[in-house]
C-alpha positions, 0 to 999 in steps of 0.5 A, spaced: 636 235 642 638 231 647 644 233 651 650 229 654 646 232 662 640 228 660 644 221 659 649 223 664 643 224 670 636 225 667 636 218 663 640 215 669 634 217 674 628 216 669 631 209 670 631 208 676 624 210 676 621 207 673 625 201 675 631 196 671 627 190 668 621 193 666 623 199 662 627 200 656 630 206 652 629 206 645 633 211 641 631 214 634 636 218 629 633 224 625 634 219 618 628 214 621 634 209 624 632 206 632 635 202 636 634 199 642 639 200 647 642 194 651 646 198 656 649 204 657 652 207 662 652 215 665 659 216 664 660 214 657 656 221 654 661 226 654 660 234 650 658 231 642 656 224 643 654 218 648 656 211 648 651 206 647 650 198 646 645 197 643 640 190 639 642 188 633 638 192 628 635 185 625 635 180 632 639 177 635 643 171 630 649 167 632 653 171 628 651 178 632 651 173 639 659 172 637 
């Protein structure tokens, strides 16, 4: 289980260590769904949730670009 502290400090540190643009983050939910994270801001992590901008599961289409 990941908590808010992970998203506010640990994840940012891991991305910095690996290098921006050379790593990716994928979140796997307990129901089997997975999302590749497009962007997030550490301030968007709170005690019970985190806001993540994710790529659409079906890929980028003209509809999702809009």
